N, CA and C atoms as a LAMMPS dump frame, in Angstrom:
ITEM: TIMESTEP
0
ITEM: NUMBER OF ATOMS
555
ITEM: BOX BOUNDS ff ff ff
-5.0000000000000000e+02 5.0000000000000000e+02
-5.0000000000000000e+02 5.0000000000000000e+02
-5.0000000000000000e+02 5.0000000000000000e+02
ITEM: ATOMS id mol type element x y z
1 1 1 N 4.847 21.106 -27.08
2 1 2 C 3.894 21.564 -25.493
3 1 3 C 3.581 20.301 -24.783
4 2 1 N 2.692 19.775 -25.789
5 2 2 C 1.794 18.582 -24.614
6 2 3 C 3.196 17.727 -24.608
7 3 1 N 4.142 17.215 -25.287
8 3 2 C 5.166 16.602 -24.83
9 3 3 C 5.673 16.394 -23.361
10 4 1 N 6.1 17.863 -22.888
11 4 2 C 6.737 18.937 -21.94
12 4 3 C 5.777 18.49 -20.894
13 5 1 N 4.133 18.461 -21.1
14 5 2 C 3.322 18.312 -19.883
15 5 3 C 3.088 16.648 -19.584
16 6 1 N 3.458 15.618 -20.728
17 6 2 C 3.62 14.466 -20.572
18 6 3 C 4.689 14.19 -19.888
19 7 1 N 6.047 14.579 -20.379
20 7 2 C 7.267 14.373 -19.483
21 7 3 C 6.66 14.772 -17.853
22 8 1 N 6.117 15.929 -17.592
23 8 2 C 5.899 16.13 -16.145
24 8 3 C 5.105 15.181 -15.636
25 9 1 N 3.82 15.034 -16.051
26 9 2 C 3.216 14.126 -15.513
27 9 3 C 3.801 12.347 -15.05
28 10 1 N 4.543 12.391 -16.162
29 10 2 C 5.601 10.745 -15.784
30 10 3 C 6.401 10.922 -14.509
31 11 1 N 7.143 12.065 -14.497
32 11 2 C 7.994 12.579 -13.469
33 11 3 C 7.273 12.648 -12.117
34 12 1 N 5.706 13.229 -12.307
35 12 2 C 5.262 13.695 -10.649
36 12 3 C 4.684 11.581 -10.552
37 13 1 N 4.167 10.69 -11.889
38 13 2 C 3.891 9.374 -11.816
39 13 3 C 5.035 8.523 -10.321
40 14 1 N 6.363 9.009 -11.546
41 14 2 C 7.235 8.193 -10.644
42 14 3 C 7.691 8.355 -9.409
43 15 1 N 7.559 9.996 -9.124
44 15 2 C 7.584 10.571 -7.975
45 15 3 C 6.541 9.714 -6.74
46 16 1 N 5.717 9.558 -6.884
47 16 2 C 4.61 9.235 -6.217
48 16 3 C 4.584 7.457 -6.024
49 17 1 N 4.9 6.944 -7.215
50 17 2 C 4.725 5.882 -7.481
51 17 3 C 5.208 5.046 -5.9
52 18 1 N 6.559 5.153 -5.473
53 18 2 C 7.113 4.476 -4.266
54 18 3 C 6.235 4.521 -3.168
55 19 1 N 6.04 5.561 -2.654
56 19 2 C 4.88 5.928 -1.948
57 19 3 C 3.384 5.005 -1.952
58 20 1 N 3.268 4.989 -3.132
59 20 2 C 1.58 4.285 -3.887
60 20 3 C 2.049 2.738 -3.161
61 21 1 N 2.794 2.568 -3.594
62 21 2 C 3.251 0.681 -3.933
63 21 3 C 3.686 0.511 -2.478
64 22 1 N 4.44 0.899 -1.928
65 22 2 C 4.835 0.659 -0.535
66 22 3 C 3.549 0.388 0.343
67 23 1 N 2.702 1.342 0.433
68 23 2 C 1.68 1.854 1.188
69 23 3 C 0.562 0.802 0.677
70 24 1 N 0.264 0.282 -0.611
71 24 2 C -0.281 -0.664 -0.828
72 24 3 C -0.298 -1.887 -0.289
73 25 1 N 1.036 -1.91 -0.997
74 25 2 C 1.805 -3.796 -0.546
75 25 3 C 1.603 -3.962 1.475
76 26 1 N 1.845 -2.937 2.254
77 26 2 C 1.868 -2.843 3.232
78 26 3 C 0.246 -2.911 4.013
79 27 1 N -0.533 -2.515 3.29
80 27 2 C -1.777 -2.497 3.452
81 27 3 C -2.437 -4.113 3.367
82 28 1 N -1.814 -4.894 2.194
83 28 2 C -2.037 -6.428 1.965
84 28 3 C -1.101 -7.214 3.118
85 29 1 N 0.009 -6.497 3.206
86 29 2 C 0.674 -7.667 4.322
87 29 3 C -0.029 -7.579 5.459
88 30 1 N -0.471 -6.229 5.777
89 30 2 C -0.883 -6.19 7.32
90 30 3 C -2.224 -6.828 7.792
91 31 1 N -3.299 -6.569 6.271
92 31 2 C -4.606 -7.461 6.607
93 31 3 C -4.624 -9.469 6.43
94 32 1 N -3.053 -9.233 6.177
95 32 2 C -3.006 -11.296 5.861
96 32 3 C -2.086 -11.288 7.435
97 33 1 N -1.567 -10.653 7.655
98 33 2 C -0.847 -11.065 9.456
99 33 3 C -1.914 -10.583 10.211
100 34 1 N -2.528 -9.955 10.215
101 34 2 C -4.23 -9.547 11.241
102 34 3 C -5.032 -10.583 10.871
103 35 1 N -4.979 -11.377 9.988
104 35 2 C -5.936 -12.26 9.914
105 35 3 C -6.071 -13.241 10.796
106 36 1 N -6.881 -14.193 11.242
107 36 2 C -7.143 -15.245 12.2
108 36 3 C -6.268 -16.701 11.37
109 37 1 N -5.434 -17.12 12.195
110 37 2 C -3.851 -17.941 12.037
111 37 3 C -4.777 -19.448 10.993
112 38 1 N -6.176 -19.372 11.749
113 38 2 C -6.492 -20.798 11.342
114 38 3 C -7.528 -20.7 10.004
115 39 1 N -6.509 -19.405 9.018
116 39 2 C -7.698 -19.359 7.801
117 39 3 C -6.958 -19.825 6.44
118 40 1 N -7.943 -20.367 5.58
119 40 2 C -7.646 -21.201 4.836
120 40 3 C -7.736 -20.256 3.806
121 41 1 N -6.793 -20.726 2.703
122 41 2 C -6.582 -20.047 1.105
123 41 3 C -7.993 -20.417 0.461
124 42 1 N -8.993 -19.538 0.577
125 42 2 C -10.15 -19.59 -0.416
126 42 3 C -10.743 -18.549 -0.504
127 43 1 N -11.52 -18.162 -1.178
128 43 2 C -12.342 -17.229 -1.782
129 43 3 C -12.951 -16.135 -1.047
130 44 1 N -13.504 -17.014 -0.054
131 44 2 C -13.797 -16.197 1.175
132 44 3 C -12.78 -15.41 2.279
133 45 1 N -11.315 -16.305 2.299
134 45 2 C -10.61 -15.624 3.052
135 45 3 C -10.161 -14.456 1.854
136 46 1 N -9.709 -15.107 0.901
137 46 2 C -9.482 -13.758 0.058
138 46 3 C -10.291 -12.345 0.314
139 47 1 N -11.459 -12.632 -0.217
140 47 2 C -13.032 -11.501 0.518
141 47 3 C -12.517 -10.7 1.588
142 48 1 N -12.125 -11.35 2.646
143 48 2 C -11.966 -10.904 3.669
144 48 3 C -10.766 -9.914 4.159
145 49 1 N -9.392 -10.266 2.891
146 49 2 C -8.562 -9.706 3.078
147 49 3 C -8.642 -8.306 2.303
148 50 1 N -9.707 -8.877 0.995
149 50 2 C -9.597 -7.39 0.545
150 50 3 C -10.44 -6.185 1.235
151 51 1 N -11.78 -6.604 2.252
152 51 2 C -12.549 -6.043 2.795
153 51 3 C -11.343 -5.259 4.287
154 52 1 N -10.392 -6.094 4.781
155 52 2 C -9.783 -5.896 5.969
156 52 3 C -8.542 -4.517 5.004
157 53 1 N -7.912 -4.688 3.601
158 53 2 C -7.309 -4.116 3.239
159 53 3 C -7.838 -2.772 2.876
160 54 1 N -8.963 -2.957 2.289
161 54 2 C -9.879 -1.575 2.357
162 54 3 C -10.035 -0.836 3.505
163 55 1 N -10.535 -1.215 4.594
164 55 2 C -10.694 -0.525 5.832
165 55 3 C -9.099 -0.175 6.074
166 56 1 N -7.98 -1.008 5.844
167 56 2 C -7.075 -0.093 6.571
168 56 3 C -6.509 1.296 5.687
169 57 1 N -6.824 1.072 4.5
170 57 2 C -6.443 2.409 3.525
171 57 3 C -8.106 3.332 3.575
172 58 1 N -8.577 3.314 4.155
173 58 2 C -9.686 3.936 4.118
174 58 3 C -9.176 5.4 4.083
175 59 1 N -10.105 6.376 3.385
176 59 2 C -10.043 7.864 3.292
177 59 3 C -8.531 8.418 2.552
178 60 1 N -8.296 9.406 2.608
179 60 2 C -7.186 9.828 1.996
180 60 3 C -5.938 8.954 1.596
181 61 1 N -5.801 7.705 2.508
182 61 2 C -4.912 6.735 1.673
183 61 3 C -5.045 6.063 0.453
184 62 1 N -6.529 5.908 0.731
185 62 2 C -6.822 4.774 -0.615
186 62 3 C -6.509 5.792 -2.131
187 63 1 N -6.766 7.281 -1.857
188 63 2 C -6.547 8.003 -3.106
189 63 3 C -5.081 7.917 -3.34
190 64 1 N -4.158 7.624 -2.909
191 64 2 C -3.008 7.85 -3.145
192 64 3 C -2.541 6.549 -4.536
193 65 1 N -2.72 5.727 -4.219
194 65 2 C -2.768 4.537 -5.293
195 65 3 C -3.85 5.016 -6.97
196 66 1 N -4.45 5.56 -6.273
197 66 2 C -5.672 5.974 -7.454
198 66 3 C -5.345 7.116 -7.967
199 67 1 N -4.645 8.137 -7.317
200 67 2 C -4.096 9.078 -8.068
201 67 3 C -3.088 8.524 -8.736
202 68 1 N -2.027 7.711 -8.636
203 68 2 C -0.689 7.281 -9.08
204 68 3 C -1.106 7.007 -10.293
205 69 1 N -2.455 5.864 -10.396
206 69 2 C -3.029 5.102 -11.97
207 69 3 C -3.596 6.348 -12.794
208 70 1 N -3.721 7.234 -12.353
209 70 2 C -4.372 8.414 -13.016
210 70 3 C -3.289 9.156 -13.868
211 71 1 N -2.099 9.39 -12.928
212 71 2 C -0.772 9.793 -13.466
213 71 3 C -0.522 9.366 -14.749
214 72 1 N -0.202 7.899 -14.348
215 72 2 C 0.074 7.038 -15.544
216 72 3 C -0.552 7.307 -16.683
217 73 1 N -1.898 7.224 -16.65
218 73 2 C -2.915 6.857 -17.719
219 73 3 C -2.558 8.752 -18.775
220 74 1 N -2.624 9.612 -17.781
221 74 2 C -2.629 10.86 -18.029
222 74 3 C -1.46 11.082 -18.848
223 75 1 N -0.5 10.865 -18.345
224 75 2 C 0.388 10.598 -18.974
225 75 3 C 0.876 10.512 -20.433
226 76 1 N 0.513 9.259 -20.642
227 76 2 C 0.317 8.323 -22.004
228 76 3 C -0.924 9.517 -22.792
229 77 1 N -1.701 9.559 -22.387
230 77 2 C -3.121 9.77 -23.07
231 77 3 C -2.39 11.351 -23.651
232 78 1 N -1.925 11.926 -22.719
233 78 2 C -0.945 13.446 -23.433
234 78 3 C 0.013 13.717 -24.499
235 79 1 N 0.863 12.281 -24.155
236 79 2 C 1.62 12.045 -25.281
237 79 3 C 1.086 11.279 -26.429
238 80 1 N -0.07 10.847 -26.678
239 80 2 C -1.048 10.191 -27.844
240 80 3 C -1.223 11.678 -28.328
241 81 1 N -1.59 12.617 -27.629
242 81 2 C -2.217 14.154 -27.893
243 81 3 C -0.898 14.539 -28.843
244 82 1 N 0.274 14.247 -28.281
245 82 2 C 0.9 15.289 -28.786
246 82 3 C 1.566 14.422 -30.421
247 83 1 N 1.669 13.18 -30.275
248 83 2 C 1.552 12.482 -31.543
249 83 3 C 1.668 10.802 -31.136
250 84 1 N 1.444 10.136 -32.169
251 84 2 C 0.964 8.714 -31.821
252 84 3 C 2.49 8.131 -30.983
253 85 1 N 4.053 8.416 -31.717
254 85 2 C 4.795 7.932 -30.853
255 85 3 C 4.871 8.477 -29.42
256 86 1 N 4.538 9.758 -29.013
257 86 2 C 4.545 10.464 -28.469
258 86 3 C 3.921 9.691 -26.838
259 87 1 N 3.092 8.54 -27.348
260 87 2 C 2.207 8.246 -26.625
261 87 3 C 2.652 6.902 -25.932
262 88 1 N 3.353 6.172 -27.341
263 88 2 C 4.397 5.045 -26.975
264 88 3 C 5.329 5.508 -26.032
265 89 1 N 6.167 6.617 -26.345
266 89 2 C 7.625 6.505 -25.511
267 89 3 C 6.851 7.302 -24.101
268 90 1 N 5.935 7.897 -24.021
269 90 2 C 5.355 7.88 -22.515
270 90 3 C 5.37 6.709 -21.561
271 91 1 N 4.152 5.74 -22.482
272 91 2 C 4.256 4.248 -21.794
273 91 3 C 5.239 4.133 -21.395
274 92 1 N 6.44 3.694 -21.882
275 92 2 C 7.651 3.346 -22.068
276 92 3 C 8.396 4.183 -20.74
277 93 1 N 8.55 5.241 -21.135
278 93 2 C 9.362 6.255 -20.273
279 93 3 C 8.826 6.081 -18.434
280 94 1 N 7.638 6.094 -18.714
281 94 2 C 6.821 5.821 -17.436
282 94 3 C 6.648 5.322 -16.332
283 95 1 N 6.524 3.715 -17.209
284 95 2 C 6.894 2.806 -16.769
285 95 3 C 8.373 1.902 -16.31
286 96 1 N 9.502 2.322 -17.254
287 96 2 C 10.947 2.434 -16.46
288 96 3 C 11.12 3.453 -15.528
289 97 1 N 10.489 4.686 -15.278
290 97 2 C 11.046 5.35 -14.278
291 97 3 C 9.794 4.988 -13.019
292 98 1 N 8.659 4.746 -13.149
293 98 2 C 8.398 4.285 -11.867
294 98 3 C 8.614 2.955 -11.401
295 99 1 N 9.353 2.109 -12.146
296 99 2 C 9.676 0.877 -11.88
297 99 3 C 11.123 1.02 -11.013
298 100 1 N 11.361 1.806 -11.439
299 100 2 C 13.03 2.133 -11.211
300 100 3 C 12.998 3.283 -9.583
301 101 1 N 11.931 4.065 -9.659
302 101 2 C 11.94 4.811 -8.192
303 101 3 C 11.131 3.515 -6.955
304 102 1 N 10.918 2.79 -7.651
305 102 2 C 9.657 1.94 -6.521
306 102 3 C 11.019 1.042 -6.307
307 103 1 N 12.02 0.566 -7.101
308 103 2 C 12.911 -0.382 -6.619
309 103 3 C 13.604 0.189 -5.809
310 104 1 N 14.325 1.866 -5.97
311 104 2 C 14.96 2.255 -4.694
312 104 3 C 14.739 3.361 -3.831
313 105 1 N 13.306 3.82 -4.041
314 105 2 C 13.248 4.76 -2.957
315 105 3 C 11.612 4.321 -2.227
316 106 1 N 11.746 3.001 -2.274
317 106 2 C 9.99 2.261 -1.655
318 106 3 C 11.021 2.129 0.051
319 107 1 N 10.572 2.642 1.038
320 107 2 C 10.856 2.955 2.274
321 107 3 C 10.628 1.55 3.133
322 108 1 N 11.088 1.574 4.43
323 108 2 C 10.629 0.34 5.072
324 108 3 C 9.308 0.373 5.858
325 109 1 N 8.728 -0.799 5.795
326 109 2 C 7.578 -1.447 6.975
327 109 3 C 7.167 0.011 7.908
328 110 1 N 8.448 -0.049 8.773
329 110 2 C 8.148 1.2 9.685
330 110 3 C 7.829 2.318 9.18
331 111 1 N 7.727 2.657 7.875
332 111 2 C 7.225 4.608 7.587
333 111 3 C 6.151 4.384 6.817
334 112 1 N 5.668 2.908 6.546
335 112 2 C 3.865 3.078 6.235
336 112 3 C 2.864 2.629 7.226
337 113 1 N 3.557 1.635 8.313
338 113 2 C 2.563 1.193 9.353
339 113 3 C 2.284 2.709 10.097
340 114 1 N 2.831 3.474 10.586
341 114 2 C 2.295 4.564 11.446
342 114 3 C 1.433 5.605 10.662
343 115 1 N 1.118 5.491 9.423
344 115 2 C -0.12 6.12 8.323
345 115 3 C -1.448 4.959 9.132
346 116 1 N -1.104 3.924 8.761
347 116 2 C -2.548 2.983 8.78
348 116 3 C -2.521 3.446 10.355
349 117 1 N -1.764 3.114 11.132
350 117 2 C -1.978 3.369 12.61
351 117 3 C -2.882 4.831 12.822
352 118 1 N -2.309 5.297 12.005
353 118 2 C -3.191 6.867 12.332
354 118 3 C -4.183 7.338 11.973
355 119 1 N -4.631 6.539 10.944
356 119 2 C -6.083 6.557 10.294
357 119 3 C -6.677 5.49 10.968
358 120 1 N -6.071 4.857 11.39
359 120 2 C -7.322 3.86 12.141
360 120 3 C -7.755 4.41 13.517
361 121 1 N -6.924 5.028 14.242
362 121 2 C -6.631 5.578 15.531
363 121 3 C -7.8 6.597 15.182
364 122 1 N -7.721 7.637 14.191
365 122 2 C -8.544 9.214 14.039
366 122 3 C -10.174 8.24 13.768
367 123 1 N -10.095 6.697 12.831
368 123 2 C -11.569 6.546 13.016
369 123 3 C -12.104 5.711 14.347
370 124 1 N -11.356 5.669 15.265
371 124 2 C -11.499 4.653 16.343
372 124 3 C -12.251 5.8 17.043
373 125 1 N -11.693 7.206 16.849
374 125 2 C -12.304 8.161 17.71
375 125 3 C -13.818 8.786 17.024
376 126 1 N -13.324 8.546 15.914
377 126 2 C -14.633 9.356 15.193
378 126 3 C -15.742 8.341 15.544
379 127 1 N -15.689 6.964 15.591
380 127 2 C -16.914 6.097 16.136
381 127 3 C -17.136 6.395 17.618
382 128 1 N -16.368 6.373 18.538
383 128 2 C -16.297 6.764 19.334
384 128 3 C -16.972 8.182 19.935
385 129 1 N -16.799 9.321 19.278
386 129 2 C -17.76 10.033 19.237
387 129 3 C -19.311 9.914 18.946
388 130 1 N -19.504 9.045 17.865
389 130 2 C -20.594 9.056 17.394
390 130 3 C -21.541 8.254 18.59
391 131 1 N -20.806 7.73 19.208
392 131 2 C -21.299 6.381 19.923
393 131 3 C -21.675 4.987 19.419
394 132 1 N -20.722 4.693 18.113
395 132 2 C -20.947 3.92 17.699
396 132 3 C -20.286 2.559 18.205
397 133 1 N -20.53 2.034 19.431
398 133 2 C -19.667 1.039 20.282
399 133 3 C -19.417 -0.403 19.299
400 134 1 N -20.014 -0.816 18.623
401 134 2 C -19.6 -1.714 17.795
402 134 3 C -18.51 -1.71 16.88
403 135 1 N -18.466 -0.287 15.941
404 135 2 C -17.551 -0.307 15.302
405 135 3 C -16.257 0.403 16.108
406 136 1 N -16.55 1.422 17.216
407 136 2 C -15.517 1.541 18.074
408 136 3 C -14.635 0.723 18.301
409 137 1 N -15.139 -0.431 19.012
410 137 2 C -14.472 -1.44 19.64
411 137 3 C -13.681 -2.826 18.342
412 138 1 N -14.133 -2.181 17.093
413 138 2 C -14 -3.258 15.908
414 138 3 C -12.182 -2.324 16.059
415 139 1 N -12.329 -1.107 15.791
416 139 2 C -11.43 -0.085 15.528
417 139 3 C -10.462 0.105 16.528
418 140 1 N -11.01 -0.092 17.426
419 140 2 C -9.533 -0.223 19.209
420 140 3 C -9.117 -1.344 19.029
421 141 1 N -9.723 -3.008 17.821
422 141 2 C -9.178 -4.011 18.491
423 141 3 C -8.093 -4.132 17.404
424 142 1 N -8.04 -3.199 16.174
425 142 2 C -7.318 -3.045 15.026
426 142 3 C -6.417 -2.181 15.203
427 143 1 N -6.675 -1.113 16.285
428 143 2 C -5.488 -0.365 16.491
429 143 3 C -4.362 -1.585 17.172
430 144 1 N -5.027 -1.689 18.161
431 144 2 C -3.963 -2.543 19.311
432 144 3 C -3.092 -3.527 18.014
433 145 1 N -3.866 -4.196 17.038
434 145 2 C -2.847 -5.045 16.512
435 145 3 C -1.683 -4.334 15.554
436 146 1 N -2.493 -3.058 14.882
437 146 2 C -1.192 -2.051 14.253
438 146 3 C -0.242 -1.738 15.103
439 147 1 N -0.597 -1.22 16.377
440 147 2 C 0.294 -0.676 17.154
441 147 3 C 1.464 -1.887 17.089
442 148 1 N 0.882 -3.012 17.828
443 148 2 C 1.5 -4.401 17.668
444 148 3 C 2.775 -4.26 16.647
445 149 1 N 2.134 -4.229 15.322
446 149 2 C 3.025 -4.377 14.383
447 149 3 C 4.023 -3.813 14.033
448 150 1 N 3.551 -2.368 14.718
449 150 2 C 4.416 -1.134 14.297
450 150 3 C 5.746 -1.118 15.167
451 151 1 N 5.186 -1.718 16.732
452 151 2 C 6.458 -1.797 17.378
453 151 3 C 7.452 -2.858 17.298
454 152 1 N 6.809 -3.927 16.86
455 152 2 C 7.573 -5.443 16.166
456 152 3 C 8.443 -4.845 15.202
457 153 1 N 7.791 -4.153 14.206
458 153 2 C 8.808 -3.73 12.825
459 153 3 C 9.532 -2.362 12.647
460 154 1 N 9.609 -1.764 14.211
461 154 2 C 9.851 -0.178 14.427
462 154 3 C 11.358 -0.016 13.911
463 155 1 N 12.145 -0.687 13.955
464 155 2 C 14.051 -0.874 13.693
465 155 3 C 13.7 -1.257 12.656
466 156 1 N 13.136 -2.226 12.028
467 156 2 C 13.456 -3.471 10.946
468 156 3 C 13.649 -2.138 9.563
469 157 1 N 14.67 -2.236 8.734
470 157 2 C 14.493 -1.827 7.818
471 157 3 C 14.096 -2.846 6.443
472 158 1 N 13.14 -3.67 6.461
473 158 2 C 12.51 -4.728 5.891
474 158 3 C 11.242 -3.548 4.899
475 159 1 N 11.401 -4.371 3.904
476 159 2 C 10.639 -3.489 2.696
477 159 3 C 9.265 -4.07 3.173
478 160 1 N 8.078 -3.427 2.263
479 160 2 C 6.808 -4.327 1.989
480 160 3 C 7.349 -5.491 1.064
481 161 1 N 6.537 -6.731 1.912
482 161 2 C 6.183 -7.715 0.447
483 161 3 C 5.532 -7.36 -0.639
484 162 1 N 6.042 -7.917 -1.216
485 162 2 C 5.067 -7.657 -2.966
486 162 3 C 4.127 -8.968 -2.837
487 163 1 N 3.128 -8.635 -4.096
488 163 2 C 1.707 -9.57 -3.907
489 163 3 C 2.642 -11.423 -4.297
490 164 1 N 3.784 -11.513 -5.23
491 164 2 C 4.124 -12.654 -5.259
492 164 3 C 4.843 -13.332 -3.561
493 165 1 N 5.089 -11.99 -2.934
494 165 2 C 6.303 -12.51 -1.936
495 165 3 C 5.143 -12.821 -0.463
496 166 1 N 3.641 -11.999 -0.872
497 166 2 C 2.788 -12.011 0.305
498 166 3 C 2.687 -13.871 0.026
499 167 1 N 2.113 -14.503 -0.99
500 167 2 C 1.506 -15.738 -0.988
501 167 3 C 1.973 -16.562 -0.052
502 168 1 N 3.456 -16.226 0.023
503 168 2 C 4.368 -17.39 1.035
504 168 3 C 4.345 -17.176 2.88
505 169 1 N 3.384 -16.063 2.707
506 169 2 C 3.279 -15.683 3.973
507 169 3 C 2.144 -16.23 4.435
508 170 1 N 2.366 -16.888 6.297
509 170 2 C 1.614 -17.423 6.653
510 170 3 C 0.011 -16.497 7.153
511 171 1 N -0.987 -17.061 7.473
512 171 2 C -2.278 -16.098 7.669
513 171 3 C -2.181 -15.909 9.26
514 172 1 N -1.972 -14.84 9.893
515 172 2 C -1.857 -14.665 11.27
516 172 3 C -0.478 -14.048 12.038
517 173 1 N 0.636 -14.614 11.157
518 173 2 C 1.818 -14.77 11.842
519 173 3 C 2.861 -13.583 11.68
520 174 1 N 2.361 -12.489 12.67
521 174 2 C 3.172 -11.389 12.271
522 174 3 C 4.476 -11.345 12.502
523 175 1 N 4.887 -11.928 13.368
524 175 2 C 6.676 -11.922 12.725
525 175 3 C 7.109 -12.401 11.875
526 176 1 N 6.448 -13.302 10.987
527 176 2 C 7.204 -14.255 9.813
528 176 3 C 7.635 -13.523 8.869
529 177 1 N 7.656 -12.674 8.449
530 177 2 C 8.532 -11.258 7.768
531 177 3 C 9.722 -10.683 7.919
532 178 1 N 9.408 -10.705 9.571
533 178 2 C 10.844 -10.388 10.176
534 178 3 C 11.468 -11.712 10.321
535 179 1 N 11.204 -12.312 10.697
536 179 2 C 12.127 -13.865 10.986
537 179 3 C 12.713 -14.063 9.744
538 180 1 N 12.075 -14.174 8.55
539 180 2 C 12.396 -14.48 7.329
540 180 3 C 13.525 -13.199 6.823
541 181 1 N 13.342 -11.884 7.145
542 181 2 C 13.913 -10.734 6.833
543 181 3 C 15.389 -10.792 7.399
544 182 1 N 15.426 -11.475 8.338
545 182 2 C 16.406 -11.263 9.552
546 182 3 C 17.284 -12.094 9.373
547 183 1 N 16.582 -13.635 8.418
548 183 2 C 17.708 -14.582 8.239
549 183 3 C 17.872 -15.086 7.054
550 184 1 N 17.476 -14.117 5.999
551 184 2 C 17.808 -14.112 4.889
552 184 3 C 19.011 -13.15 4.154
553 185 1 N 19.838 -13.569 3.549
554 185 2 C 21.276 -13.323 3.548
555 185 3 C 21.115 -11.566 2.733
């Protein structure tokens, strides 16, 4: 019985993995391309990117990668409750299934950017309603930048860059990924 539960958790993990990875990678990319163009790669800039990504993923969006991780480890733990080989099998199966679904089912940037924009628009409205002028202006500025990104990448079928690809993308260059995707074979 525990093995069936572990298999179900592995399938739920695999189903959620593409959305989680795509949303996380898109928010990392958006934070980097919305950073100042004169930013240097140092500890301060990396901290700024982490804060910017957290701001973009605030609310229910931040729960998606967290839930995916919980499903992964729950699958392995329930597999170990069944037997020692069940845990090892579930770690192997869930890793393979998650990787395959991430490769084959991750959507384009134009699928994830509207989630980030919608969340930021709602946050700007909340700040306006609370008469928090400073935060309202900041979130409206980010909304404008996200709207520009969304319109720029609207019809492109480019997938979000993974962390390794993100290292090559310059700070503040919104069209770099689009130009690289169009020119690549």
